[in-house]
C-alpha positions in Angstrom: -5.0 -27.4 -33.1 -2.4 -24.7 -32.5 0.7 -25.7 -30.6 2.6 -22.8 -28.8 6.2 -22.6 -30.2 8.8 -21.4 -28.2 11.0 -19.0 -29.8 15.0 -19.8 -30.0 16.3 -17.2 -28.1 19.0 -17.6 -25.4 17.8 -18.0 -22.0 18.1 -15.2 -19.5 20.6 -15.4 -16.8 19.8 -16.1 -13.4 20.3 -12.1 -12.5 17.5 -10.9 -14.7 15.0 -13.0 -13.0 16.6 -11.7 -9.4 16.2 -8.2 -10.9 12.6 -8.8 -11.8 11.7 -10.5 -8.4 13.1 -7.4 -6.4 11.5 -5.1 -8.5 8.1 -6.6 -8.0 8.8 -7.1 -4.3 9.5 -3.4 -3.9 6.3 -2.6 -5.8 4.4 -4.3 -3.6 6.1 -3.4 -0.5 5.7 0.4 -1.4 2.2 -0.3 -1.8 1.7 -2.0 1.3 3.8 1.3 3.0 1.4 3.8 1.2 -1.7 2.0 2.3 -0.4 1.5 5.9 0.3 5.4 5.7 -2.8 6.6 4.3 -4.8 4.5 7.1 -3.0 6.0 10.1 -3.7 9.5 8.6 -7.5 8.8 8.3 -7.5 7.3 11.9 -5.6 10.6 12.9 -8.3 12.8 11.6 -10.9 10.6 12.9 -9.6 10.9 16.5 -9.2 14.8 16.2 -12.8 14.9 14.9 -14.1 12.8 17.8 -12.0 14.7 20.4 -13.1 18.2 19.3 -17.0 16.7 19.0 -16.4 15.5 22.6 -14.9 19.0 23.8 -17.9 20.7 22.1 -20.4 18.4 23.8 -18.8 18.9 27.3 -18.8 22.5 26.7 -22.3 22.5 26.0 -23.2 20.5 28.5 -21.5 22.3 31.2 -23.2 25.7 30.2 
């Protein structure tokens, strides 16, 4: 059975781990913001389409 051997490199400083956490946090946060922006854009397009459809139906019914 093979055993995982750790290399004899020096340990990384805590600032390195902090930097990695910050970069990962920013990546996830930016993904959340992009998804939120896309969702709002889709909802606005849907609202405009429904408003145009309502106006068209009201106009046709009033003739």
